[in-house]
C-alpha atoms as an extended CHARMM CRD file, in Angstrom:
* protein
*
       266  EXT
         1         1  MET       CA             11.7840000000      -15.8840000000        9.9300000000  PROA      1               0.0000000000
         2         2  LYS       CA             15.2850000000      -15.2050000000        7.9060000000  PROA      2               0.0000000000
         3         3  ASN       CA             16.2500000000      -11.8090000000        8.4820000000  PROA      3               0.0000000000
         4         4  ILE       CA             16.9970000000      -10.5880000000        5.3000000000  PROA      4               0.0000000000
         5         5  PHE       CA             16.4590000000       -7.0230000000        5.3040000000  PROA      5               0.0000000000
         6         6  LYS       CA             19.3110000000       -6.1030000000        7.3560000000  PROA      6               0.0000000000
         7         7  GLY       CA             21.6740000000       -3.6850000000        5.9710000000  PROA      7               0.0000000000
         8         8  LYS       CA             18.9620000000       -2.9470000000        2.8820000000  PROA      8               0.0000000000
         9         9  THR       CA             17.6650000000        0.3310000000        2.2380000000  PROA      9               0.0000000000
        10        10  VAL       CA             13.8720000000        0.1290000000        2.2630000000  PROA      10              0.0000000000
        11        11  TRP       CA             11.4300000000        2.9580000000        0.9470000000  PROA      11              0.0000000000
        12        12  ILE       CA              7.7520000000        2.8060000000        2.6360000000  PROA      12              0.0000000000
        13        13  THR       CA              5.0810000000        5.3410000000        1.4880000000  PROA      13              0.0000000000
        14        14  GLY       CA              2.0160000000        5.6010000000        3.7000000000  PROA      14              0.0000000000
        15        15  ALA       CA              4.6520000000        5.2010000000        6.9190000000  PROA      15              0.0000000000
        16        16  SER       CA              2.9210000000        7.8650000000        8.9020000000  PROA      16              0.0000000000
        17        17  SER       CA              0.0880000000        5.8100000000       10.3490000000  PROA      17              0.0000000000
        18        18  GLY       CA             -1.6540000000        1.8110000000       10.2250000000  PROA      18              0.0000000000
        19        19  ILE       CA              0.5960000000       -0.9840000000        7.9060000000  PROA      19              0.0000000000
        20        20  GLY       CA              2.8350000000        1.6930000000        6.7450000000  PROA      20              0.0000000000
        21        21  GLU       CA              3.8150000000        2.7620000000       10.5420000000  PROA      21              0.0000000000
        22        22  ALA       CA              3.8630000000       -0.8720000000       11.5080000000  PROA      22              0.0000000000
        23        23  LEU       CA              6.0840000000       -1.6430000000        8.6340000000  PROA      23              0.0000000000
        24        24  VAL       CA              8.6490000000        1.5520000000        9.5990000000  PROA      24              0.0000000000
        25        25  TYR       CA              8.9130000000        0.0370000000       13.2270000000  PROA      25              0.0000000000
        26        26  ALA       CA              9.2060000000       -3.7990000000       11.6990000000  PROA      26              0.0000000000
        27        27  LEU       CA             12.0820000000       -3.1920000000        9.4030000000  PROA      27              0.0000000000
        28        28  SER       CA             14.2050000000       -0.6450000000       11.1830000000  PROA      28              0.0000000000
        29        29  GLY       CA             14.1690000000       -3.0710000000       14.1820000000  PROA      29              0.0000000000
        30        30  MET       CA             15.6000000000       -5.5700000000       12.1280000000  PROA      30              0.0000000000
        31        31  GLY       CA             18.1370000000       -3.6760000000       10.7500000000  PROA      31              0.0000000000
        32        32  ALA       CA             16.9980000000       -1.8280000000        7.6820000000  PROA      32              0.0000000000
        33        33  THR       CA             17.9670000000        1.2500000000        6.3220000000  PROA      33              0.0000000000
        34        34  VAL       CA             14.1150000000        2.9410000000        6.5150000000  PROA      34              0.0000000000
        35        35  VAL       CA             13.2230000000        5.8790000000        3.9070000000  PROA      35              0.0000000000
        36        36  ALA       CA              9.3040000000        7.3220000000        5.1320000000  PROA      36              0.0000000000
        37        37  SER       CA              7.3870000000        9.0110000000        3.1100000000  PROA      37              0.0000000000
        38        38  SER       CA              3.3970000000       10.3610000000        3.8130000000  PROA      38              0.0000000000
        39        39  ASN       CA              1.5310000000       13.4660000000        2.8690000000  PROA      39              0.0000000000
        40        40  ASP       CA              1.4140000000       13.7680000000        6.9740000000  PROA      40              0.0000000000
        41        41  ALA       CA              4.3380000000       15.7520000000        7.9380000000  PROA      41              0.0000000000
        42        42  GLY       CA              3.2440000000       15.7170000000       11.2160000000  PROA      42              0.0000000000
        43        43  GLY       CA              2.7140000000       12.4480000000       11.4460000000  PROA      43              0.0000000000
        44        44  LEU       CA              5.8100000000       11.2970000000        9.8800000000  PROA      44              0.0000000000
        45        45  THR       CA              7.6840000000       13.3520000000       12.4690000000  PROA      45              0.0000000000
        46        46  GLY       CA              6.2940000000       11.1240000000       15.4950000000  PROA      46              0.0000000000
        47        47  VAL       CA              7.0910000000        8.3650000000       13.7990000000  PROA      47              0.0000000000
        48        48  GLY       CA             10.7630000000        9.4400000000       13.3850000000  PROA      48              0.0000000000
        49        49  GLU       CA             10.8030000000       10.5770000000       16.7070000000  PROA      49              0.0000000000
        50        50  LYS       CA              9.3360000000        7.1090000000       18.1370000000  PROA      50              0.0000000000
        51        51  CYS       CA             12.5680000000        4.8170000000       15.9460000000  PROA      51              0.0000000000
        52        52  LEU       CA             14.5550000000        8.0230000000       17.8630000000  PROA      52              0.0000000000
        53        53  MET       CA             13.6000000000        6.9850000000       20.7630000000  PROA      53              0.0000000000
        54        54  LYS       CA             14.3120000000        2.8790000000       20.1340000000  PROA      54              0.0000000000
        55        55  GLN       CA             17.8740000000        3.8350000000       18.4690000000  PROA      55              0.0000000000
        56        56  THR       CA             16.7350000000        2.6390000000       14.6070000000  PROA      56              0.0000000000
        57        57  PRO       CA             16.8690000000        6.6610000000       13.2560000000  PROA      57              0.0000000000
        58        58  ILE       CA             14.6080000000        6.7300000000       10.1980000000  PROA      58              0.0000000000
        59        59  LYS       CA             14.7960000000        8.6650000000        7.2820000000  PROA      59              0.0000000000
        60        60  CYS       CA             11.4470000000       10.9600000000        6.8830000000  PROA      60              0.0000000000
        61        61  VAL       CA             10.9380000000       12.1840000000        3.3680000000  PROA      61              0.0000000000
        62        62  PRO       CA              7.4500000000       13.5550000000        3.2250000000  PROA      62              0.0000000000
        63        63  PHE       CA              5.3330000000       14.0850000000        0.0200000000  PROA      63              0.0000000000
        64        64  ASP       CA              1.7600000000       13.8720000000       -1.5880000000  PROA      64              0.0000000000
        65        65  LEU       CA              1.1710000000       11.1930000000       -3.8950000000  PROA      65              0.0000000000
        66        66  SER       CA             -0.9690000000       13.2360000000       -6.0810000000  PROA      66              0.0000000000
        67        67  ASP       CA              2.0090000000       15.5450000000       -7.3230000000  PROA      67              0.0000000000
        68        68  THR       CA              3.9530000000       13.5220000000       -9.2890000000  PROA      68              0.0000000000
        69        69  SER       CA              5.8220000000       16.0080000000      -10.8860000000  PROA      69              0.0000000000
        70        70  THR       CA              8.4560000000       15.6870000000       -7.7640000000  PROA      70              0.0000000000
        71        71  PHE       CA              8.9880000000       12.0330000000       -8.0600000000  PROA      71              0.0000000000
        72        72  ARG       CA             11.8950000000       11.5620000000      -10.4330000000  PROA      72              0.0000000000
        73        73  ASP       CA             14.0330000000       14.5080000000       -8.3700000000  PROA      73              0.0000000000
        74        74  LEU       CA             13.2520000000       12.3550000000       -4.8860000000  PROA      74              0.0000000000
        75        75  ALA       CA             13.8380000000        9.0220000000       -6.3440000000  PROA      75              0.0000000000
        76        76  ALA       CA             17.2220000000       10.5870000000       -7.7440000000  PROA      76              0.0000000000
        77        77  LYS       CA             17.5180000000       12.1010000000       -4.0850000000  PROA      77              0.0000000000
        78        78  VAL       CA             16.9950000000        9.3630000000       -2.2760000000  PROA      78              0.0000000000
        79        79  PHE       CA             19.1190000000        6.8320000000       -3.9380000000  PROA      79              0.0000000000
        80        80  GLU       CA             22.2770000000        9.6390000000       -3.8500000000  PROA      80              0.0000000000
        81        81  GLU       CA             22.2720000000       10.0100000000       -0.1000000000  PROA      81              0.0000000000
        82        82  THR       CA             21.6100000000        5.9010000000        0.5610000000  PROA      82              0.0000000000
        83        83  GLY       CA             23.6400000000        4.5410000000       -2.0300000000  PROA      83              0.0000000000
        84        84  ARG       CA             21.0520000000        1.5990000000       -3.2680000000  PROA      84              0.0000000000
        85        85  ILE       CA             17.0320000000        1.8090000000       -3.1280000000  PROA      85              0.0000000000
        86        86  ASP       CA             16.4260000000       -2.5110000000       -2.1130000000  PROA      86              0.0000000000
        87        87  TYR       CA             13.0110000000       -1.9900000000       -1.7030000000  PROA      87              0.0000000000
        88        88  LEU       CA              9.7510000000       -0.1280000000       -2.2740000000  PROA      88              0.0000000000
        89        89  PHE       CA              6.8320000000       -0.6460000000       -0.1820000000  PROA      89              0.0000000000
        90        90  ASN       CA              3.9070000000        1.3560000000       -1.7810000000  PROA      90              0.0000000000
        91        91  ILE       CA              1.5670000000        1.6450000000        0.9920000000  PROA      91              0.0000000000
        92        92  GLY       CA             -0.0940000000        5.4260000000        0.8400000000  PROA      92              0.0000000000
        93        93  GLY       CA             -3.4640000000        5.0410000000       -0.5960000000  PROA      93              0.0000000000
        94        94  ILE       CA             -7.0360000000        6.7530000000       -0.1370000000  PROA      94              0.0000000000
        95        95  SER       CA            -10.7340000000        5.1130000000        0.2980000000  PROA      95              0.0000000000
        96        96  HSD       CA            -14.2890000000        6.2880000000       -0.2720000000  PROA      96              0.0000000000
        97        97  ARG       CA            -17.7760000000        5.8360000000        0.4960000000  PROA      97              0.0000000000
        98        98  SER       CA            -20.6970000000        6.8530000000       -1.5380000000  PROA      98              0.0000000000
        99        99  ARG       CA            -22.6510000000        5.1580000000       -4.1150000000  PROA      99              0.0000000000
       100       100  ILE       CA            -21.7500000000        5.7570000000       -8.3510000000  PROA      100             0.0000000000
       101       101  ASP       CA            -24.7300000000        7.9160000000       -8.6270000000  PROA      101             0.0000000000
       102       102  GLU       CA            -23.7290000000       10.1470000000       -6.3340000000  PROA      102             0.0000000000
       103       103  THR       CA            -20.1410000000       10.2970000000       -6.6180000000  PROA      103             0.0000000000
       104       104  PRO       CA            -18.3710000000       13.2260000000       -8.8250000000  PROA      104             0.0000000000
       105       105  LEU       CA            -15.9470000000       12.6950000000      -11.1460000000  PROA      105             0.0000000000
       106       106  GLU       CA            -13.4850000000       14.7320000000       -9.6630000000  PROA      106             0.0000000000
       107       107  LEU       CA            -13.5010000000       12.2610000000       -6.6510000000  PROA      107             0.0000000000
       108       108  ASP       CA            -12.9050000000        9.2770000000       -8.7960000000  PROA      108             0.0000000000
       109       109  ARG       CA            -10.1340000000       11.2220000000      -10.4980000000  PROA      109             0.0000000000
       110       110  LYS       CA             -8.5240000000       12.1870000000       -6.8970000000  PROA      110             0.0000000000
       111       111  ILE       CA             -8.4930000000        8.5170000000       -5.8160000000  PROA      111             0.0000000000
       112       112  MET       CA             -7.4780000000        7.3250000000       -9.1480000000  PROA      112             0.0000000000
       113       113  ASP       CA             -4.6790000000       10.3820000000       -9.0130000000  PROA      113             0.0000000000
       114       114  ILE       CA             -3.3180000000        9.1350000000       -5.5480000000  PROA      114             0.0000000000
       115       115  ASN       CA             -3.9280000000        4.9530000000       -5.1550000000  PROA      115             0.0000000000
       116       116  TYR       CA             -3.3900000000        4.4220000000       -9.1370000000  PROA      116             0.0000000000
       117       117  PHE       CA             -1.1710000000        7.3250000000      -10.9930000000  PROA      117             0.0000000000
       118       118  GLY       CA              0.4980000000        8.0110000000       -7.4450000000  PROA      118             0.0000000000
       119       119  THR       CA              1.6210000000        4.3300000000       -7.2030000000  PROA      119             0.0000000000
       120       120  ILE       CA              2.6880000000        3.8370000000      -10.5830000000  PROA      120             0.0000000000
       121       121  ALA       CA              4.9050000000        7.1030000000      -10.3040000000  PROA      121             0.0000000000
       122       122  LEU       CA              6.8280000000        6.8170000000       -7.8780000000  PROA      122             0.0000000000
       123       123  THR       CA              7.5910000000        2.8980000000       -8.8700000000  PROA      123             0.0000000000
       124       124  LYS       CA              8.7310000000        4.5550000000      -12.6590000000  PROA      124             0.0000000000
       125       125  ALA       CA             10.9930000000        6.7210000000      -10.5930000000  PROA      125             0.0000000000
       126       126  VAL       CA             12.5760000000        4.1120000000       -8.9110000000  PROA      126             0.0000000000
       127       127  LEU       CA             12.6700000000        1.2940000000      -11.2900000000  PROA      127             0.0000000000
       128       128  PRO       CA             15.4690000000        2.5250000000      -13.1950000000  PROA      128             0.0000000000
       129       129  TYR       CA             17.9190000000        2.8180000000      -10.1430000000  PROA      129             0.0000000000
       130       130  MET       CA             17.3710000000       -1.0560000000       -8.8450000000  PROA      130             0.0000000000
       131       131  LYS       CA             17.8220000000       -1.9890000000      -12.6180000000  PROA      131             0.0000000000
       132       132  LYS       CA             21.1410000000       -0.0480000000      -12.3570000000  PROA      132             0.0000000000
       133       133  GLN       CA             22.3070000000       -1.9260000000       -9.0840000000  PROA      133             0.0000000000
       134       134  GLY       CA             21.1900000000       -4.8410000000      -10.0930000000  PROA      134             0.0000000000
       135       135  GLY       CA             17.9360000000       -5.9540000000       -8.7630000000  PROA      135             0.0000000000
       136       136  GLY       CA             15.4100000000       -4.6230000000       -6.1390000000  PROA      136             0.0000000000
       137       137  TYR       CA             11.9750000000       -5.3080000000       -4.7750000000  PROA      137             0.0000000000
       138       138  ILE       CA              8.3430000000       -3.8600000000       -5.5030000000  PROA      138             0.0000000000
       139       139  LEU       CA              5.3790000000       -4.2450000000       -3.5850000000  PROA      139             0.0000000000
       140       140  ALA       CA              2.0080000000       -2.5010000000       -4.4750000000  PROA      140             0.0000000000
       141       141  THR       CA             -1.0920000000       -2.3780000000       -1.7670000000  PROA      141             0.0000000000
       142       142  SER       CA             -4.2630000000       -3.4060000000       -3.4800000000  PROA      142             0.0000000000
       143       143  SER       CA             -7.2460000000       -5.0720000000       -1.3530000000  PROA      143             0.0000000000
       144       144  ILE       CA             -9.6210000000       -7.6040000000       -1.5160000000  PROA      144             0.0000000000
       145       145  SER       CA            -12.1930000000       -5.2170000000       -3.4160000000  PROA      145             0.0000000000
       146       146  GLY       CA             -9.2180000000       -4.9910000000       -5.8080000000  PROA      146             0.0000000000
       147       147  ARG       CA             -9.9370000000       -8.4480000000       -7.0100000000  PROA      147             0.0000000000
       148       148  PHE       CA            -14.0240000000       -7.4740000000       -6.9730000000  PROA      148             0.0000000000
       149       149  GLY       CA            -16.3830000000       -4.6330000000       -7.0920000000  PROA      149             0.0000000000
       150       150  PHE       CA            -18.3900000000       -3.8450000000       -3.7400000000  PROA      150             0.0000000000
       151       151  PRO       CA            -20.8010000000       -1.6220000000       -2.8870000000  PROA      151             0.0000000000
       152       152  LEU       CA            -19.6150000000        2.3070000000       -1.7360000000  PROA      152             0.0000000000
       153       153  ARG       CA            -16.1290000000        1.7560000000       -3.3260000000  PROA      153             0.0000000000
       154       154  ALA       CA            -16.3280000000        1.7970000000       -6.7900000000  PROA      154             0.0000000000
       155       155  ALA       CA            -13.5470000000        4.2940000000       -7.6930000000  PROA      155             0.0000000000
       156       156  TYR       CA            -11.6740000000        2.8000000000       -4.8290000000  PROA      156             0.0000000000
       157       157  SER       CA            -12.0780000000       -0.7990000000       -6.7510000000  PROA      157             0.0000000000
       158       158  ALA       CA            -11.1840000000        0.4720000000       -9.8930000000  PROA      158             0.0000000000
       159       159  SER       CA             -8.1860000000        2.5470000000       -8.6180000000  PROA      159             0.0000000000
       160       160  LYS       CA             -6.9200000000       -1.1540000000       -6.8290000000  PROA      160             0.0000000000
       161       161  GLN       CA             -7.8380000000       -3.8920000000       -9.8190000000  PROA      161             0.0000000000
       162       162  ALA       CA             -6.1220000000       -1.2460000000      -12.1970000000  PROA      162             0.0000000000
       163       163  LEU       CA             -2.4660000000       -1.8390000000      -10.0490000000  PROA      163             0.0000000000
       164       164  HSD       CA             -2.7730000000       -5.3860000000      -10.4930000000  PROA      164             0.0000000000
       165       165  GLY       CA             -2.4660000000       -5.1980000000      -14.2180000000  PROA      165             0.0000000000
       166       166  PHE       CA              0.4120000000       -2.7140000000      -14.1540000000  PROA      166             0.0000000000
       167       167  PHE       CA              2.4870000000       -4.7290000000      -11.5610000000  PROA      167             0.0000000000
       168       168  GLU       CA              1.6340000000       -8.2470000000      -13.0740000000  PROA      168             0.0000000000
       169       169  THR       CA              3.1860000000       -6.6030000000      -16.3040000000  PROA      169             0.0000000000
       170       170  LEU       CA              6.2120000000       -4.8620000000      -14.2850000000  PROA      170             0.0000000000
       171       171  TYR       CA              7.2230000000       -8.7830000000      -13.0020000000  PROA      171             0.0000000000
       172       172  ILE       CA              6.8120000000      -10.1680000000      -16.5550000000  PROA      172             0.0000000000
       173       173  GLU       CA              9.1920000000       -7.3150000000      -18.2730000000  PROA      173             0.0000000000
       174       174  ASN       CA             11.7730000000       -6.8740000000      -15.5300000000  PROA      174             0.0000000000
       175       175  LYS       CA             12.3970000000      -10.4290000000      -13.7880000000  PROA      175             0.0000000000
       176       176  LYS       CA             15.0270000000      -10.9340000000      -16.2000000000  PROA      176             0.0000000000
       177       177  ASP       CA             16.6200000000       -7.7870000000      -14.4810000000  PROA      177             0.0000000000
       178       178  ASN       CA             15.9940000000       -9.3020000000      -10.9730000000  PROA      178             0.0000000000
       179       179  ILE       CA             13.4590000000       -7.1340000000      -10.0790000000  PROA      179             0.0000000000
       180       180  LYS       CA             10.8140000000       -8.8150000000       -8.0280000000  PROA      180             0.0000000000
       181       181  VAL       CA              7.3220000000       -7.6980000000       -7.6390000000  PROA      181             0.0000000000
       182       182  SER       CA              4.4650000000       -8.5240000000       -4.8670000000  PROA      182             0.0000000000
       183       183  VAL       CA              1.1320000000       -7.2930000000       -4.4350000000  PROA      183             0.0000000000
       184       184  ILE       CA             -0.2690000000       -7.1940000000       -1.0310000000  PROA      184             0.0000000000
       185       185  ILE       CA             -4.0560000000       -8.0250000000       -0.6450000000  PROA      185             0.0000000000
       186       186  PRO       CA             -5.2080000000       -6.9420000000        2.4380000000  PROA      186             0.0000000000
       187       187  GLY       CA             -8.7780000000       -7.5530000000        3.7750000000  PROA      187             0.0000000000
       188       188  ARG       CA             -9.7910000000       -5.9340000000        7.0930000000  PROA      188             0.0000000000
       189       189  VAL       CA             -7.0860000000       -4.2010000000        9.1500000000  PROA      189             0.0000000000
       190       190  ARG       CA             -7.1890000000       -1.7110000000       11.8960000000  PROA      190             0.0000000000
       191       191  THR       CA             -6.0580000000        1.4780000000       10.0200000000  PROA      191             0.0000000000
       192       192  ASN       CA             -7.6300000000        4.9350000000        9.5890000000  PROA      192             0.0000000000
       193       193  ILE       CA             -7.8490000000        4.2580000000        6.0790000000  PROA      193             0.0000000000
       194       194  SER       CA            -12.1050000000        4.2350000000        6.6910000000  PROA      194             0.0000000000
       195       195  ILE       CA            -12.1520000000        7.4180000000        8.9220000000  PROA      195             0.0000000000
       196       196  ASN       CA             -9.8530000000        8.9520000000        6.3190000000  PROA      196             0.0000000000
       197       197  SER       CA            -12.2540000000        7.6310000000        3.6050000000  PROA      197             0.0000000000
       198       198  LEU       CA            -14.0190000000       10.4760000000        1.6010000000  PROA      198             0.0000000000
       199       199  ASP       CA            -17.6920000000       11.1320000000        1.3850000000  PROA      199             0.0000000000
       200       200  ALA       CA            -19.7610000000       12.2530000000       -2.1530000000  PROA      200             0.0000000000
       201       201  GLU       CA            -18.3750000000       15.4270000000       -1.3000000000  PROA      201             0.0000000000
       202       202  GLY       CA            -15.2540000000       15.0290000000       -0.7490000000  PROA      202             0.0000000000
       203       203  LYS       CA            -14.5070000000       15.3680000000        2.9980000000  PROA      203             0.0000000000
       204       204  PRO       CA            -13.3390000000       12.9860000000        5.1540000000  PROA      204             0.0000000000
       205       205  ARG       CA            -16.2480000000       10.3300000000        7.2510000000  PROA      205             0.0000000000
       206       206  GLY       CA            -13.9650000000       10.2050000000       10.4260000000  PROA      206             0.0000000000
       207       207  VAL       CA            -15.4030000000        7.1210000000       11.3250000000  PROA      207             0.0000000000
       208       208  MET       CA            -14.0250000000        3.6650000000       11.3120000000  PROA      208             0.0000000000
       209       209  ASP       CA            -15.9540000000        0.9920000000        9.9370000000  PROA      209             0.0000000000
       210       210  PRO       CA            -17.4400000000       -1.5230000000       12.1590000000  PROA      210             0.0000000000
       211       211  GLY       CA            -15.8220000000       -4.2810000000       10.1100000000  PROA      211             0.0000000000
       212       212  GLN       CA            -12.7460000000       -2.9360000000        9.8750000000  PROA      212             0.0000000000
       213       213  MET       CA            -12.7230000000       -2.0410000000       13.8790000000  PROA      213             0.0000000000
       214       214  LYS       CA            -12.6200000000       -6.2630000000       13.8140000000  PROA      214             0.0000000000
       215       215  GLY       CA             -9.7030000000       -6.6040000000       11.6520000000  PROA      215             0.0000000000
       216       216  VAL       CA             -6.0980000000       -7.6270000000       11.9600000000  PROA      216             0.0000000000
       217       217  THR       CA             -4.2530000000       -5.2190000000       13.8570000000  PROA      217             0.0000000000
       218       218  PRO       CA             -1.4840000000       -3.4130000000       11.4990000000  PROA      218             0.0000000000
       219       219  GLU       CA              1.2410000000       -4.7150000000       13.8630000000  PROA      219             0.0000000000
       220       220  LYS       CA              0.3910000000       -8.4890000000       12.5250000000  PROA      220             0.0000000000
       221       221  ALA       CA             -0.4360000000       -6.9450000000        8.9070000000  PROA      221             0.0000000000
       222       222  ALA       CA              3.2580000000       -5.8250000000        8.6960000000  PROA      222             0.0000000000
       223       223  LYS       CA              4.3800000000       -9.7500000000        9.7240000000  PROA      223             0.0000000000
       224       224  THR       CA              2.3240000000      -11.4830000000        7.3820000000  PROA      224             0.0000000000
       225       225  ILE       CA              3.1910000000       -8.8620000000        4.5610000000  PROA      225             0.0000000000
       226       226  LEU       CA              7.3900000000       -9.8210000000        5.8200000000  PROA      226             0.0000000000
       227       227  ARG       CA              6.8750000000      -13.0530000000        5.5500000000  PROA      227             0.0000000000
       228       228  GLY       CA              5.3110000000      -12.7990000000        1.8850000000  PROA      228             0.0000000000
       229       229  VAL       CA              8.4350000000      -10.7190000000        1.4010000000  PROA      229             0.0000000000
       230       230  ALA       CA             10.9450000000      -13.2760000000        2.4690000000  PROA      230             0.0000000000
       231       231  ALA       CA              9.0980000000      -16.3740000000        0.7920000000  PROA      231             0.0000000000
       232       232  ASN       CA              9.0070000000      -14.3010000000       -2.7560000000  PROA      232             0.0000000000
       233       233  ARG       CA              4.8730000000      -14.6800000000       -3.2990000000  PROA      233             0.0000000000
       234       234  ARG       CA              3.5120000000      -12.7420000000       -6.0820000000  PROA      234             0.0000000000
       235       235  GLU       CA              0.7600000000      -12.1470000000       -3.7390000000  PROA      235             0.0000000000
       236       236  ILE       CA              0.2620000000      -11.5350000000       -0.2540000000  PROA      236             0.0000000000
       237       237  LEU       CA             -2.8510000000      -12.1030000000        1.3520000000  PROA      237             0.0000000000
       238       238  VAL       CA             -3.9270000000       -9.9150000000        4.5280000000  PROA      238             0.0000000000
       239       239  GLY       CA             -6.2900000000      -10.8450000000        7.4010000000  PROA      239             0.0000000000
       240       240  LYS       CA             -9.0790000000      -13.0950000000        8.2630000000  PROA      240             0.0000000000
       241       241  SER       CA            -12.0970000000      -15.1480000000        7.5170000000  PROA      241             0.0000000000
       242       242  GLU       CA            -13.2910000000      -12.4160000000        4.7130000000  PROA      242             0.0000000000
       243       243  LEU       CA            -10.2730000000      -13.4960000000        2.4530000000  PROA      243             0.0000000000
       244       244  ILE       CA            -12.7820000000      -16.6820000000        1.2420000000  PROA      244             0.0000000000
       245       245  MET       CA            -14.4790000000      -13.9450000000       -0.4050000000  PROA      245             0.0000000000
       246       246  LEU       CA            -11.6640000000      -13.9820000000       -2.3980000000  PROA      246             0.0000000000
       247       247  TYR       CA            -11.7950000000      -18.0920000000       -3.7110000000  PROA      247             0.0000000000
       248       248  ILE       CA            -15.7620000000      -17.0950000000       -3.5900000000  PROA      248             0.0000000000
       249       249  ARG       CA            -15.5490000000      -14.9940000000       -6.4250000000  PROA      249             0.0000000000
       250       250  LYS       CA            -13.2190000000      -17.1510000000       -8.5470000000  PROA      250             0.0000000000
       251       251  TYR       CA            -14.8090000000      -20.4500000000       -7.9420000000  PROA      251             0.0000000000
       252       252  LEU       CA            -18.3180000000      -19.7560000000       -6.8360000000  PROA      252             0.0000000000
       253       253  PRO       CA            -19.2460000000      -16.3080000000       -8.7440000000  PROA      253             0.0000000000
       254       254  TRP       CA            -23.0250000000      -16.5370000000       -8.5140000000  PROA      254             0.0000000000
       255       255  LEU       CA            -22.3190000000      -17.2250000000       -4.8080000000  PROA      255             0.0000000000
       256       256  PHE       CA            -20.3920000000      -13.7820000000       -4.6170000000  PROA      256             0.0000000000
       257       257  PHE       CA            -23.1530000000      -11.8710000000       -6.3900000000  PROA      257             0.0000000000
       258       258  ARG       CA            -25.3280000000      -13.2760000000       -4.2150000000  PROA      258             0.0000000000
       259       259  ILE       CA            -23.4780000000      -12.8310000000       -0.7690000000  PROA      259             0.0000000000
       260       260  ALA       CA            -22.0090000000       -9.5540000000       -1.7780000000  PROA      260             0.0000000000
       261       261  GLY       CA            -25.3900000000       -7.5180000000       -2.3320000000  PROA      261             0.0000000000
       262       262  ARG       CA            -26.2600000000       -8.7480000000        1.3330000000  PROA      262             0.0000000000
       263       263  ILE       CA            -22.9520000000       -7.5220000000        3.1400000000  PROA      263             0.0000000000
       264       264  LYS       CA            -22.8260000000       -3.9520000000        5.1570000000  PROA      264             0.0000000000
       265       265  PRO       CA            -20.8020000000       -2.4090000000        3.0490000000  PROA      265             0.0000000000
       266       266  TYR       CA            -20.0000000000        0.0930000000        6.3240000000  PROA      266             0.0000000000
């Protein structure tokens, strides 16, 4: 893969673990100026220290995706200090595991606030700077359940499906301004997302789903994503055989609904 990231400024959310962390190491190692963000300030510090040990220092900017009031100032500060924002990787997010009839509306709102509104608010804050500098590349992270419903993930699925409508429109409206847009669609990746997923009471479950445990590593996911960026793909699929469900849902919906009802949701 040609190194298109050297000398570029890359902003990554969800950078304290999982796919975001793997992207930090990959991109800083490729000579990019990396701005890493997460609501886990301690985890972010640890990522920064590892990069320093590798002599690929990064800039850590902790913030919470649910507090969108700070985003305009954050974007202005990052642009002022780096001079450019070439890539925005919206990786951060949260999931849950609870039935619709057991999930309080407050939890639905929380999932939507972080996954959807947090992502689009940061994108809106960064977009003017990308247009001002003559172009940029924005990525959002969906999920295969952002393309179809799945048991125990109604709020998560809804928040991810909403991203597709927003970011497809973002691309269509701004391609004349050299703004590129991709949506990352992961299947099973061995990250902490299921461990940190919330139950019906809004508490972290603390357990990794068995299916996710068999998924691709964050490092492999990062490589797939960067290859997709280099190829300028509108949608970047990440995972293994579970991705076939995307095609079954699209071309054989009757079969999808038969299979989906039998799959273990964990």
